[in-house]
C-alpha positions in Angstrom: 0.5 -22.5 1.0 3.8 -21.9 -0.2 6.8 -20.6 1.2 7.9 -16.8 -0.1 12.1 -17.1 0.2 14.0 -14.4 1.9 15.6 -12.8 -1.3 12.6 -13.3 -3.1 11.1 -11.1 0.1 13.6 -8.8 0.1 12.9 -8.3 -3.1 9.3 -7.6 -3.2 9.4 -5.1 -0.2 12.5 -3.2 -2.2 9.9 -3.2 -5.1 7.4 -2.2 -3.8 10.0 1.0 -1.5 10.6 2.2 -5.3 7.0 2.8 -5.7 6.3 4.0 -2.7 8.8 6.4 -3.4 7.9 7.6 -7.2 4.5 7.9 -6.2 4.8 9.8 -2.8 7.6 11.3 -2.8 8.4 13.6 0.6 10.8 15.8 1.4 14.6 15.0 1.9 16.8 15.3 5.4 19.5 14.5 4.5 21.1 15.6 1.5 24.3 13.9 -0.2 26.8 12.6 0.5 25.0 11.6 4.2 21.5 9.9 2.4 24.8 7.2 0.2 25.8 6.4 4.1 23.3 3.5 4.7 25.7 2.0 1.4 27.3 0.8 3.9 26.0 -1.4 6.2 24.3 -2.8 2.6 27.2 -3.9 1.3 28.7 -5.6 4.3 25.5 -7.9 4.9 25.7 -9.0 1.4 29.0 -9.4 1.4 28.5 -11.7 4.6 25.6 -13.5 2.8 27.8 -14.3 0.3 30.3 -15.9 2.6 27.5 -17.8 4.5 26.1 -19.2 1.3 29.7 -20.3 0.3 30.9 -22.1 3.2 27.1 -24.1 3.2 27.4 -25.3 -0.2 31.4 -25.7 0.4 30.1 -28.1 3.2 27.1 -29.7 0.7 23.8 -29.1 2.2 21.4 -26.8 1.7 20.8 -23.1 1.8 16.9 -23.7 1.4 15.3 -22.0 4.0 12.7 -24.6 4.4 14.7 -27.9 2.9 16.1 -30.7 5.3 20.0 -30.0 6.4 22.8 -32.6 6.4 24.6 -30.8 8.9 25.1 -27.8 11.2 28.0 -25.6 9.5 29.7 -23.7 12.6 33.1 -22.3 10.9 34.7 -19.4 9.5 31.8 -16.6 9.7 29.5 -19.3 11.8 31.1 -18.4 13.9 29.6 -15.8 14.8 26.1 -15.7 13.5 23.6 -18.9 13.8 22.9 -21.1 11.2 
């Protein structure tokens, strides 16, 4: 069985959320600008992801979750998160 890569799984889930919102709209409890507060952690998480990918590429190891890494990265962003 082929495993789904996390970014592909994220895109599938986002697509399903938008489809569900279109098919079964619910009452919105938060109005603009409060409904946009979730963009802050989304942008921060994306920036951390990009920083992590750049650091792993500079270390010449794989970014694929099911691949065999050649080394353990423990500096920069990976001082605070697991590798």
